[in-house]
N, C-alpha and C positions, 0 to 999 in steps of 0.2 A: 504494500500500500504506500502511496505517496504521501508525504507529510505536507500539509497545507499551511506552512508558516510563511509569514511575509518576508520578502526579500529586502535586505538593507539597502538604503539609498547609496548609489555609487556616484560620488562627485561632491562638490562644494555647494553650500547653501548660505543664505543670509537671512537675518531677521529684519524684516522691513514692513512698512505700511502696505496694506493691500491695495489701496487707491490713494492718490495724492490728497493729503490733508483730511483723511478720514479718521485718523486716530486709532484705527484698528490694525493690529500687527499680525503677521503670519510668517510662515516659512516659505521662502522662494528659492528656486534653483538659480544659482549664480556662479559663473566660472571663477570670479574673484572673491567668492564668499569666504568668510572667516571660519565657518563651521562645517563639520562633516559627520558621518555616522559613527566615528570613533568616540566622540564626546558629546552626546546629545544633552547631557546634564548642563553644559555651558549655555546652551540655548535656553533651556528651562530657567536657569538662574537669571539670565539676561531679561527674560520676559517677566519673571516674578519680581525682580528688583525694580524694574521700570513701572510696575503696577499699571499696566495698560490692558485694554481689551484684546483678546486673542481670537483670530478668525476661526470659525468652526470648521472650515475645510482643512485647517492645519493640525487638527486634533482627532485622534482615533482612540476611543475608550473601549477597552477590552476587559470586561469583568462585571459581575452583578453588583458589586459594592458601589459602583458609580450611580446607580439608581436614578434619581431625579435629575442628575446632571446630563443624562443622555438626551439627545435631541429627538423629538418625534419626527416621523416621516414628513418630509416637506420643509423641515426647518434645520436640516443638517448644517447648512452654512452659517447659521445665526451665530454671531460672536459670543464668546464667553467673557463675562466681566472679569476684572482682576481678582475679585474674591472667589468666584467660581473656579478660575484657573488654579489659584492657590490650593483650593480644596481638592481638586483633581490631583495635583502634585503630591499632596499629603497622603491621599488614598492609594496612589500607585506604588507598586513594588518594583516595577521595571519600566524604563523609558528607552525607546529605540527610535531611530530615524529610519523610517521605512519608505519604500517606493510603492505608490498606489497607482493602479492603471485607471485612468479616466479617459477623456478625449486625448490626453497626452500624459506621460508619466509625471507624477507630482510627489514631492517630498512631504511626509506627514509625521508628526510626533505621535508614536503609539504608546499609550499608557496602559500597562497590564497589571492586574492584581494577582495575588497568589492563587485564587480559585480559578481564574481564567487560564493561568499558566499550567495548572494541573490537568485541564481538559483540552488536549490538543485535538484538532479535527483531522481525521484521516479520510482520504478519498479512496473509494473503491476503484480498482483498476477496471478499465473498460473491457467488457467481454469481447472476444474476437467475433467478427461477423462471419456468418456461415452463408455461403452462396447456395 
């Protein structure tokens, strides 16, 4: 069976405003970025120290402990306030910078709790087709 874990982001990223003068910050792919997948804690520290809203598209919550912090369908991109983001950081046991496939590959901070890490999703191999 294939393990369905997320692939780490390959390349540099920066922490920047999502749109000019919006005040909402996110993770963006950038060749001259100061951060990479080896130290996602530095990005988290930068965002928590600045106490700024964080773009919902830059955050992936994996674990039941996040509860009400999860976004309902249709509101996935809604930004997290600085207080909500700090709560996410405190609840998470593991932080990774992963690549998510959308219309184009995008870097996302994946926050995982201990219960989610214990339940890995396994994919069943495809059965061979018979003619």
